[in-house]
Every structure is written in C-alpha cells, then in structure tokens.
N, C-alpha and C positions, 0 to 999 in steps of 0.2 A: 504494500500500500504506500501511497505518497505520505511521507513523514512530515514534510513542511506544510505550512498553511497553503490552501489552494488559492491560486490567483483568480482574478476576475474573468480572464479569458476562458479558463477551464469551466468555471461555473456558468458563464454565459452560454458557451457552446453546448454544455451538457443540457442546460435548461431549455434552450431554443428548440431542441428536438421534440419537446413535448408540445410545442405549438402545432406540429403536424398532427399529433393525436387529438388535440383540441378541435382542430378543423374537422377531422374525421368523425369524432364523436358527435359534434354538432350536426354534421350532415346526416348521420344515421339516427340520432335521437330526435332532433327538432324537425327535420324536413322529410325524412324518408317515408314514414307512414302517411303523413299528410299528402305527399306527392303521389303515392300510389293509390290512395283512396279518394282524395278530393280532386286530384287533377286527372289521373288516369282512370278513375272510376271503379277500382277494385273494392270489394267488400273489405272493411277494416279487419274483420276476423280472418279472412283468407290471407290478407297481406301480413297480418301479425303471425300467422302460422308459418309463412315463408321465412320471416325474420327469426322465428323461434327455432327453426331447424338449425340455423347458424349458431344459436346459443349452445346447443348440444355439442356441435363440432368445436366450438370455441373452448369448451371445458377441456377437451383433449389437446387442441392445438397449443393452448397456453402451457399446459404441463409438459407437452412434448418440446416446445421451444425452450422452456426453462431447463429441462433435463439435458437436452441436446447441447445447449450453450455451456452448461456446467461441465460437460465432459469433452468439449471440443478442443482440439489441439491444432495450433497454427502459429505462424510467425507474427500474426496480427492479433494474437490473444484469443480469448474465448468469446467475447461479445461483439467486437467490431465487424467480423466477417458477415454476421447476420444483419447488422445495421446497414452496411453498405449494400448488401444483396437485395434488401426488401423494398427500398424506397420507390423504385420504378414500377414493379408489379403492383404494389399497393396503390399508387396513384392512378394507374390504368384501371384497376378494378373499381376504384371509387368513381371515376368518371362514367364508366359504363353502367353503374347503378342508376344514374340519372339520364342515361342515353339508351333506353331499351330499344332494340331493333325488332320488337314484336308488339302486337296490339291486343290479341285476345286475352281474356281474363286468366285462363289457365296457362297460357304461354308466358304472361307477365308473372304469374306465380313461380314458374320454373326459373325464369330469368332472375327474379328477385332472390330466390333461394340460392341459386348458383353463385351469383356475384356477391351476395352478402357473405356467403361462406368463404369465397376466395379472398375478398377484401379483409375479412376478419382474420383469416389464417396468415395473410401477409402482415397484418398489423401485429399479430402475435410474434412473428419472427423478428420484428423490429422492437416492439415495446418491451417484451420480457427481458431480452438482453440489455436494453437501454436502462431500465430501472434497476436491474441487478448490478449493472456497472456502477450506479450511484452508491450502492451499499459497499462496494469493495474498493472504491477509490481511496477512501480515508476512514480512519476510526475516530478522528477528532469530532467530538460531539457537536460543536457549533458548526463546523464545516459540513458535517453530514446533514444536519437540519437545514443549513443554507442551501445545499444541493436540492433537497426536497422542496424548499421554498421557491427556488428558481424554477424548478420543474413545474410546480403548481402555478406560479405566476405566468409562465409562458403557455401553459394549458389554457388559462383564461384568455390570454392574448389571442391564441389561435381560435378559440371558440368565438370570441367577440369579432374577430376578423371575418370569419365565415358568415356571421349574421349581418355585419355592417356592409360587407360587399354585396350581399343579396338585397338588403332593404334600402340601401342608399345608392347603389349603382344599377343593378339589373332590374329590380322591381319597378322603379320609376320609368326606366327606359322602355320596358315592355308593357307598360300600362295601356290597355286598349278598351274602348267603349265603356269607360267609367269603371272598369274592373281593375283592381290592384294587381300588380305583377305577380303576386303569390298565387293567383288563379290562372296564370298564363303559362302553358307548358314550355314555350320557347325561352322563358326567362331562366329556367333551371339548367339548360345545356351549357351556355357560356359560363354561368356561375360555377358549375361543377368542373369545367375545364380549368378555370382560374384557380379554384381551390386545390385541385389535384396538382397543379404546377407548384403552388406555394407549399403544399405538403412535401413534395419531393425535395424542394430547395432546403427547407428547414431540417429535414431528417438527414440529408447529406451533410449539411453544415455541422450538425451535432456529431456525426461520426468522424468527419474530417477534423473538426476542431478539438476533439478529445483524444486523437490518436497519440499525442505525446505522453499520455499516462500508461500506454500499453506495457512498456518495460517494467512498470512498478506493480502490475496486477498479478494475481495468483495464476499460475499455470498448472495444467495437469500433465505431469511428466513421468509419473511412476506407474502408469497403467497403459496397456496397449490401446490403440484406436478401436473404438467400438464398431462392430458390424451393425447393420440395420436391426437385426433381431436383438443384438446386445443393447442397442439404444432403447428399444421398447421394454426390455427387461429392466434396464436402468430406470426408465421412466416410472414404472410402477413401484420399484424399490425406493426411489427418491421420494415419491409422493407418500408412501407409507411411512418413511422416516420422519418427514417434516410434520405430518399430522399427529405424531406422538407428542409434540410439544403443546402443552395445555395453553400457554399464552398465545401461541399462534392460532389455535382453534377458536378461542374466545374473541380474539381480535378480528379474525377473518369473518366469523359468523356475524358479529355485530355490524361491521362495516358493510357486509354483503346486503343485510336487510336495508340499511340506509341507501346504498347505491341503487338497489332495485326500486325503492320508492322514489328516489330522485329521478330515475329513468322513466318511471310512469309519468310524473309531473312534467319532466322535460319533453316527453313525447306529446303530451296534451297541451303544452304551453301555447302552441300556435293556434290550437282550437279555442283555448280560453281567451287569448288575446283577440281573436277574430270574432268570436260569437258571444262569449260570456261578458267580456268587458267592452267589446266593440271598439277596439283601438285601430286606427289607421296607421300607415307607415310612420308618420311623423310622431306618433305617440308611442308606438311599439319600440322604436329605437332607443329613446331615453330609458324606458323600463328595462330593456335588455342590457344597456350600458351600465345602468345602476348596479345590477348584481355583480357584473364583472369588476366595476370600480371598487365596490365594497370588498369583493374577494381579493383583489390585488392589494388593497390597503391592509386587510387582515393577514395576508401572506407576508408582507414586509415586516409586520410587527410580531409575527408568530414566534420568532426566536426569543425575543424578550419576554413574551408571555410565558413561554415554556420554562424559561429560567426562573420566573417568579412563582408560577402556579403548578408546573409539572405538565408533562405531555398528556397523561391520562386525564387529568382534570379538564384540560383544554379540549380533548377529544370528546368527552361527555358533554361539555358546554356547547361545543359546535353541533353535535347531533341533536341535542334538545332544542337549540335555537332554530335549527333548520325546520324541525317539525312545527314549532310554535308559530314562526312567521309565515310558514307555508299555509297554515290553517287560518290565521287571523283575518286577513282581508275577505276571504271567501265566506267564513262564518258571519262576519259583520254584514256582508252583502245579503246573505240568506236571511238575516234578522232585520234587514232594512235599516242598518245603522251605518252604512257606508254610502258615500256620494253616488248619485245615479250616473249612468253612462252619459258622457257628454258634459258632465259638471266640471268646472274649472279646477276643483280640488282633487279630482280623481287621479290625474297623472302625478301631481306632487306627492300624494299619499302612497301610491304604488311605488314610486321611485324611492321614497324614504325607507319604506319597508324592505325593498329589495337591497338597498345599500347595507342595511343592518343585517339582513339575512346573509348576504354575501360575505360580510366581514366576519360574522360568527362562524359560518360554515368553513371558512378557510382554516380555522384552528383545527377542525376535525380532519380536513384533507391533509394538511402538513403533518399533523400529529400522527396520523395513521402511517404515512410513509416512513417517518423517522422511527416510530416504534417497531415497525416491521423489520427495519434494519437492525435495531437492537436485538430483536428475537433471533436474527441470523447469528449474531455474536453468541447468544446463549446456546444456540444449537451447536456451534463450533466448540464451545466450552464443554458441552455434554458428550459430543460424539467425535470431535476431532475433524469434522468435515465442514468445508465452506460450500454451502449449497444455496447461494443467493438466487440462482435461476429458479430452483424449485420453489422457494418461498415467494419470490416475486411473480411467479406464474399465478399464484393465488391473488396477488395484488392486481395483476393485469386482468384476471378473470372478473374480480369484483368490480373493477372500474368499468370494464366493458359491459357488465351486466346492466349498467344504466341505459344503454341503447339496445340491449338484447332482451332480457326478461322484462324490462320496463316497457318496451314497445309491444311485446306479446300481451302483457296484462292490459295495457292501454287500449290496444286494438280490440281485444275481446270484450273489454268494458264498453267500448263504443258500439260493438255489435249487439251486446246485451240490451243497451238502451235504445236500440233502433236508430242509430245516427244516420242521417241522410248523406249520401256521397255524390260526387260529381262537381265539376267546376261551376255549375249554376247555383250551388249552395254558397252564397257569398256573404250573407248577413244574418243576424239573429232572427230577422223576420222570416227567413227561409227554414227555420228550425222550430219544431214544436216546443212551447214553453216548458212542458214537463221534462222533455229531453234535456234542455239546457239546465234545468234544476238538478236533474240526476247527475249530469256531468260535474256540476259544481260541488255536489255532495261527495262524489267519488274523488274528485281532484283535491279537495280540501280536507275535511275531517277524517274520511276513511283512510286515505293514503297516509296522511301525516300522522294519524294515530298509530299506525303500524311502526312508524319511525321510533317511537318511544321504546319499543321492544329492544332495540339495539343497546340501550343503556344497560339492560340486564346482563348482556354479554360483556360490556366494557368493565363492569364492576368486578368481574372475575379475573381480569388481567393483573398479574401479581409481580411483574418484573419492575422493581422500583429503581430509581436513578442510582441509589446507593449500591444495590446489588449489581446493576449493570456496570458501574465503575469498578467494582471488585473483579468482575469477569474480564474486563478489558485489561486490567493489570495482570491477571493470571495468564491470559492469552499472550500478552507481550513477553512474559517470562518464558513461556513455552517456546515461542519463536526464537528467542535469543539462545535458548539451550540446544536448538537443533543444529 
C-alpha cells in the first residue's frame, strides 16, 4: 500500500471514475422504465420484468468480477486491466439501451433484457475492481475516507450531469407541439450518445490517472493462474469466506434495504415530478440540483463528522434522515398541509427538503464505503487474506440494486395501480385521481417506512474505531515480520 499521504491527483483521478457510474445509474434508474413504458408504450410490469432479469445476473457478475480481480495476475496489477477493458463495451451497451432497433412489445422486452444484462455485466467488470482499488491503496484512515468521499462526490456529479444534459439541453431542443422533450423519443438518442461518451472518458481517466499506484498494490504471486473452472470454484469459496464475517453481513443487509428503497423512489421520481407535483423542466431542474448540492456538501464535511461522531452513528443518521425527508412532503400533501401544485412556495419547499435530505444521506453513503473497507482489514486480520474484490462485489451489488430491484418493484407497483402508459399521458389530468393517490402513498410512507428497517441491521455492527486501530497495528507488524 502507499505509505505516504495521497496526493490530490490520485484522489481526483480515483474519484472521477465514479462519475461514469453516476451517469449510468441515473440513466437506468431515473429514465429507463419511464422511457420504455411512457415513451415506447411497454407495460410497466413487463418492462420491470426485463430489468429484473438483469438483477439476477448482476448478483453473479459482481461476485465473479470481485473474485476474478482478487486472483488476477498481470504487470498492470489486479484491478486496472478490468478498468481499462470495460469502458468501451459499457458505453456501447448503455447507448443501445436507448436506441432499440425493434418496435414490438415482446421484441422490446428481449432487447431491454439483453442490453440491460450486458451493460450491467460490463459495469461490474469496471466498478468492482475500481472500488476494491480504493480499499487497498492506503490504510490511512483519513485518506481512505477521503477516497470514498471523492468517489461519492463524483457519483453525484455524474448523476447530476446526466439529468442536466437531458433537461437543459435535449429536452428543450426536442420540445414539439407543446409536449416537453421527456415525451419525445428522439430526445433520448443524442442524450444517450452524449452520456455514453462522457462515461467512457471518465472511466478511462480514472484508470489512467491511478496507474502510478500499481507498484504499491498487493499482488498474487504465490499461486498459479486460475483456469476458468478454478475461477468459478474460487468465486464460491471467496463468497463463502466473506459472508462468515458478522459485521459484513449486518452492514450489507442494512444498506441493501436502503438502496433498494432509494431505487424505487429514484425510478418513480420522474413520474412524481411529472404527474404528482406537476413540475415542468424549469422547476424539475432546481429540485434535482438541490439533492445533488446537499449530497456534495454532506460528502465534503463527512470526514469531520466521522471524526466527531463515528462512522456508525453517521450511517444510522443518514439512513433515518433519508426515510424521514422522503416521506415528509408526500404525507403533508396527502393531508392537504403542503402548497398546491403551481403555488409559488412549492418549489422552494421541495428544494429545501431535498438539500437537507441530500446532505444527510451523504453521511450514510460515505460511511458505508469506508466501513466496508474497515471490514476488509478485519477479514485480513482473521484469515490472512486480502479479498477487497469479494467484499466490494457486495458493495457494487447493493449500489446497483437501486436501479435493479428498485425498478422491478416500481414497475410492478405501477402495474398494480393500473398506471396508464404511452406518450399521450402527459399531465395529471390524463391520470385517474385515485391512481395518483396510490402512487403517492406507495412512493412516500410505504417505501420510506421500509427504510427504517435498515437501522436494525446497523445497530449490530460491532467493529469500533478502537478495535479497528488495534487491527491495523497488528497487520502492520505482521507485514514487517514477513
């Protein structure tokens, strides 16, 4: 590992790679279900099923990518070969998700299932080695948390970029016959091409910009190269080993619940903004920017908050805050205690609540990544193995569950409440009031209520800062004695 303090260039290069995933995640969670159901006319349940198939494949591809990179041997280290190899196929698959060459509903189902699976698999081959790299660059507690903070910051930048490029550039340009660009199929194609190119650029930048740390990273030199069957055997062995760690299990399950709920609401955001709150492009953008700004501010201050209150406390605070602020405006609207649509107070209130929610949630996002890196240290202390890839395969899977499981649940929820589809459904007047009410109840109280369950898992996490400090000292002594 790098023994000196990490420089800005390394932190920046490492973090900017997450911008690519931020764009990717926004494309799949915010736009994909809406595009296939409201623009192309697929039933939301059918579209959700196609996306759901990819979630199952994702579970295996993440673990496979983690185990494969843990055992990879090359002159370019264990992680970088996959980061370099994945960025072009990933970008191509993302573009074709929004450029289907078929039109019938079942052909669209197959197209969506195939390219969602390919895109997610390519993302696994990049994302798992990338976040595992962050855990093995340094053992310095502040630098490790800073790497996660940079990664989280650029994830928000990428997500925000994907939204702003669509709503500020392509949606106004393709606005026709009074219809916003979000209802025009042609608006999505150049947007997807633009975002695919930006994804490729940021991922390549991250791989190239961090290549100087390769000589300092752990190498697998004591075992022969694995055959394909050996890789699969190693995959299941590695997964079995990491799940023995109790702190890992509780941390993973708690965050998985939150990320799935965030995925549900992220998928339904465009429906809520369009039909429940009736926001046009000029109002949607400030609300979207507000969450990203709050999250970025929270990310920058997270290192100081962790020093004062501890990672676990900040993780619990972030999880509870997300659930509370997700529920609050919807419940107030359902009780007629929130400004009506079109009221001048509506946007400022939504913006303020999103800033607070984003700031609070950042503590959970950064805390989770940093705590998982600490668990990797505990695992090495207990077993003598560095298996960041296997651990961060779980991180990758939980993160991508936002646009996987979330889309499945959201799609079938829309199917259950008989949500109308097609580009002609443009305003709240085109939707039955009871259907709008049911979506609001599901989006707010029901989904956010499940988020509180995650706290029960967090409370069982027992790796204290003091214990982690002792483990680092023991590991350093072991390495010096070799």
